[in-house]
C-alpha positions, 0 to 999 in steps of 0.5 A: 770698814767701820772706820772707813764708812765713819770717814765717809759719813763725817765727810758728807756731814761736814760738807753738808754743814757748810750749807744747812747750818746748825742741823748736824743731827738732822743731816746725820739722820737723812744720811742714815735713812739713805744708808738704811735704804729708806725714804725720808719725809721732811714736815715743816713750814716753807723756807727752812730748808727742806728743798735745799737739803734735797738738793744738797744730798743730790749734790754731794752724793753724785746721784741722778736727781729729779724734782717733781713738784706735786700740785693738785692737778698732777697725775700718776703718769706725770710721775711714772711715765706714759706710753705713746704710740710709735708709728714706725714700730706699730706699737706703744712704747713706754717713755719713763717719767721722772720717777726713773732716777736715783734720787727723787724730791717729791716737793709738797707731796701733800698738795697732790690728791691721794690718787697721785700720791699712790703712784709712789707706793709700789716704787717706795716699797719694791724699787719698781713700777708696773706699767702696760703689764710690765714691771720695770726696775728702778735704779739703785740706790733709789731714795725719795725725799718728800717735803710736806707742809703742815696739814692745817695749811690751805690746799693740802691733802693728808698722807694716808697711813699706808703712804706715811708708812713707806717713809722710814724716817720723818724729820722736822728741821725747824728754825735755826738758833741765833748763831746759825741764823746770823750766819745765814743772814750775813753769809752768801746766798745758799743757792750759790754756794749749792751750785758750786758743791762737788760730790764728796762720796760716790753712788758706789760708795753709798752702795758700799755703806748700804751693804756694810749697814746690813752687816752691822751687828745687832745682839739679842738684847738690843732685839729684846729692847726693840720688841719692848718698844713695839709692845709698849706703843701698842699697849699705851693708852696714849696712842691709838694703835702701835707700831707694826713689825715693819716699823720694828724692822725699819727701827733696826735698819735705821740703828744700824746705819746710824751706828755705822756713821759713828764708826761702830760695827754693832748697835747700842741702845743709844742708837735705837734711842737716836733714831726712834723719834724719827721712825716712830712719830709719823706711824703713831697717833694720839688717842686724844685727837688722832693727830701724829704723836708729839715728841713729848709723847715719843719721849715718854714712851722711851722713858717708860721702856727699861734699857737693856 
């Protein structure tokens, strides 16, 4: 099983790498986030491939896909759906919104008001929504990719901690290196390449990967290591508050998925270290200015906690 899942993961990474150039680690993190049944937040400046990555994941996995463009006037009903009176049945009928898809792109999520942002909370946590007194189950797998512009840009609303915590991982694509950028400049338009992409793994295979990840072995020593990381984040003077137990659960889920994509049936300390920055950065805030934890601070935390 481990070898098969590694092959499936590598097939996805290889195909994605023909569109998103020079970002194999970020592509692997995005895939691990999907396998761990989490949700992904991508924060970066416009034009570095955030939306392209979401489109690409939908194309390569064959998941039912919807894009929601978040704006200041977007309402919760525009996402979840609305009940409309049906004269024939003399009753209200619920019309599902774009949220009822397998892969959701919440594009520029921090341009919408907090009220609209909160419409995603129940869906992301429980894979269901409540409407008109009824609970409606969302399709499986259910994966939200949200893009976010830097907070200092005009017209943005900061995501509250409760919303940030719903995202298992946060990644930062950044600029491509010189070789990748030259290939982008000289190569074919990414949108045309993306339009020709065919699925390389199926939704059923994604489900199998998710089930296999839950069975990836975690030793007592690895759990001890995770607990030391959690405790150190809470005791460190560098951070305003620390990582919650839910963050620890998410960290283990992400590490299981990361190990699985490398063809292993058990988690190693380096798996924890590989996913820790993407799991912890948006959950920790610097004590000095209250801003999101810096990569340097996350690196120091990892360095200060002894390996098993």
